Backbone bond lengths (Angstrom), bond angles and torsions (degrees), N, CA, C in turn:
res aa  C-N    CA-C-N  psi(-1)  N-CA   C-N-CA  omega(-1)  CA-C   N-CA-C  phi
1 M - - - 1.538 - - 1.511 109.86 -
2 R 1.305 113.20 -36.57 1.486 115.46 -174.41 1.507 108.19 -68.76
3 K 1.276 119.27 -35.95 1.552 119.87 -178.48 1.493 104.56 -64.60
4 L 1.353 119.02 -47.13 1.496 118.13 -178.57 1.500 110.64 -55.34
5 L 1.260 118.76 -44.54 1.437 123.88 179.75 1.598 113.90 -60.54
6 E 1.293 111.90 -42.10 1.539 122.94 179.58 1.529 105.75 -67.77
7 K 1.257 119.32 -42.17 1.538 122.59 179.20 1.539 109.27 -65.10
8 S 1.339 114.57 -46.86 1.440 111.49 -174.65 1.572 111.25 -75.28
9 R 1.382 118.87 -15.89 1.429 115.40 169.88 1.467 113.73 -76.24
10 K 1.407 111.25 -38.47 1.464 115.72 -177.92 1.544 111.88 -61.67
11 Y 1.427 115.55 -45.48 1.483 116.60 179.66 1.479 115.79 -95.91
12 E 1.345 114.70 16.16 1.448 120.00 179.30 1.402 114.88 48.43
13 E 1.376 121.25 46.38 1.408 128.75 176.90 1.523 111.14 -88.27
14 V 1.360 117.69 148.18 1.322 118.75 167.07 1.534 115.95 -87.50
15 I 1.334 122.47 138.42 1.432 122.00 -172.02 1.559 103.57 -122.51
16 E 1.429 111.21 152.48 1.495 115.05 169.85 1.487 107.85 -104.87
17 L 1.256 119.37 139.29 1.449 117.08 -177.96 1.561 107.03 -141.07
18 M 1.298 109.62 151.64 1.492 123.16 170.79 1.463 103.32 -98.40
19 Y 1.362 118.04 122.02 1.482 128.80 -172.43 1.554 112.42 -124.22
20 M 1.220 116.93 128.18 1.544 121.00 170.96 1.554 109.34 -104.80
21 D 1.268 111.65 118.45 1.547 115.70 175.91 1.512 112.87 -77.91
22 K 1.238 118.16 175.91 1.483 122.56 -173.91 1.474 109.26 -63.38
23 G 1.345 126.43 -27.94 1.421 123.17 172.87 1.450 119.55 -80.92
24 G 1.304 114.29 1.29 1.532 122.73 173.28 1.666 106.89 90.59
25 T 1.265 119.07 8.29 1.478 120.56 172.55 1.518 112.63 -72.92
26 I 1.274 121.22 132.08 1.471 121.61 -178.66 1.529 107.34 -109.31
27 S 1.377 106.60 137.13 1.490 112.90 179.79 1.489 114.36 -134.80
28 K 1.198 120.34 156.93 1.492 122.82 179.58 1.546 106.22 -110.88
29 R 1.309 113.87 120.21 1.486 120.26 -172.83 1.598 113.91 -126.02
30 K 1.213 115.48 153.61 1.515 120.17 171.31 1.530 103.52 -110.49
31 V 1.383 117.31 123.47 1.431 118.25 -175.42 1.556 109.07 -134.34
32 K 1.347 112.24 157.74 1.491 116.30 170.37 1.558 107.45 -120.85
33 V 1.295 120.90 117.43 1.456 123.83 -169.63 1.568 105.05 -75.38
34 L 1.364 112.16 133.46 1.484 122.71 -178.53 1.491 110.57 -107.10
35 H 1.313 123.28 -48.44 1.378 131.69 -177.29 1.526 111.57 -140.88
36 I 1.354 117.48 145.76 1.427 123.47 175.49 1.557 105.51 -120.78
37 H 1.252 118.83 130.34 1.435 125.79 168.49 1.474 113.18 -117.50
38 S 1.269 121.13 -171.15 1.509 123.50 -175.16 1.470 114.76 -51.42
39 E 1.259 114.44 -58.57 1.501 118.73 -172.49 1.643 112.06 -123.74
40 I 1.333 111.95 -1.53 1.511 113.33 175.67 1.575 110.21 -135.33
41 F 1.374 115.35 164.27 1.462 119.80 169.44 1.525 108.58 -134.83
42 V 1.375 109.19 154.26 1.451 115.58 179.84 1.628 105.15 -107.23
43 A 1.291 112.51 133.29 1.425 113.91 -176.34 1.607 105.75 -142.55
44 Y 1.423 112.80 153.43 1.480 115.98 166.41 1.468 110.60 -78.34
45 C 1.279 122.16 121.32 1.441 128.29 -178.94 1.618 106.12 -91.91
46 F 1.230 121.31 124.03 1.443 125.46 -178.49 1.610 106.19 -83.96
47 L 1.206 118.36 -19.99 1.537 119.24 172.34 1.417 109.50 -70.49
48 R 1.230 122.64 -49.60 1.547 129.15 -176.01 1.518 112.54 -87.02
49 K 1.350 110.40 -14.36 1.584 114.66 -176.16 1.546 112.17 59.80
50 A 1.303 120.17 37.60 1.519 121.21 -173.08 1.504 104.88 -160.02
51 K 1.448 113.65 160.86 1.376 118.67 169.94 1.456 113.81 -67.34
52 R 1.316 120.61 137.60 1.444 125.17 -178.22 1.641 108.75 -132.83
53 T 1.290 113.53 149.71 1.492 117.13 171.17 1.527 109.39 -105.03
54 F 1.322 114.38 132.95 1.457 121.86 -178.38 1.573 109.98 -123.42
55 I 1.350 109.76 147.98 1.467 114.74 177.92 1.476 109.07 -91.47
56 I 1.331 124.37 126.82 1.475 126.46 -169.98 1.536 107.58 -64.42
57 D 1.289 123.63 -31.82 1.427 122.88 -177.00 1.486 112.66 -74.11
58 H 1.413 121.00 -14.21 1.430 126.12 -177.07 1.494 109.38 -94.89
59 V 1.377 118.32 0.32 1.501 116.71 173.70 1.458 108.05 -84.75
60 L 1.334 113.15 119.28 1.494 121.31 -179.73 1.406 116.44 -79.22
61 A 1.429 114.76 -38.37 1.561 118.68 177.24 1.554 102.01 -159.47
62 A 1.346 111.60 149.28 1.470 118.98 176.90 1.511 107.26 -147.55
63 V 1.395 115.47 138.96 1.411 127.74 174.75 1.487 114.70 -136.45
64 P 1.304 117.99 140.56 1.434 119.07 -179.66 1.726 106.21 -68.81
65 I 1.214 115.29 156.23 1.337 120.96 174.36 1.482 108.61 -101.39
66 I 1.391 116.33 120.34 1.426 117.39 -177.18 1.584 106.65 -106.35
67 H 1.360 113.76 133.14 1.416 117.19 175.34 1.411 111.71 -101.65
68 K 1.313 116.02 121.06 1.601 117.01 -179.93 1.474 104.88 -86.31
69 E 1.313 112.83 142.72 1.478 123.80 175.42 1.541 104.00 -81.32
70 K 1.331 111.54 137.50 1.510 121.58 169.33 1.480 108.83 -84.44
71 T 1.279 119.09 128.84 1.333 127.27 -179.58 1.605 107.63 -101.63
72 V 1.187 118.70 125.71 1.463 125.97 174.42 1.551 110.20 -106.33
73 V 1.309 117.23 115.06 1.434 119.81 -176.53 1.456 111.60 -108.09
């Protein structure tokens, strides 16, 4: 999971993740990773429209969002 977060930060990719908060509530979020620390990372959350701090171990799944280009012929 950490490698995916580092890669998304390096290439400034937006990722979609399933996240479980401290209370056990699961949410689906689109984020852009800004900083990674030992056990947490800071990201811009498009759901909350603000910077948020996430615990790496609470990320259940993460995938990069790939935008396909539309070709007009």
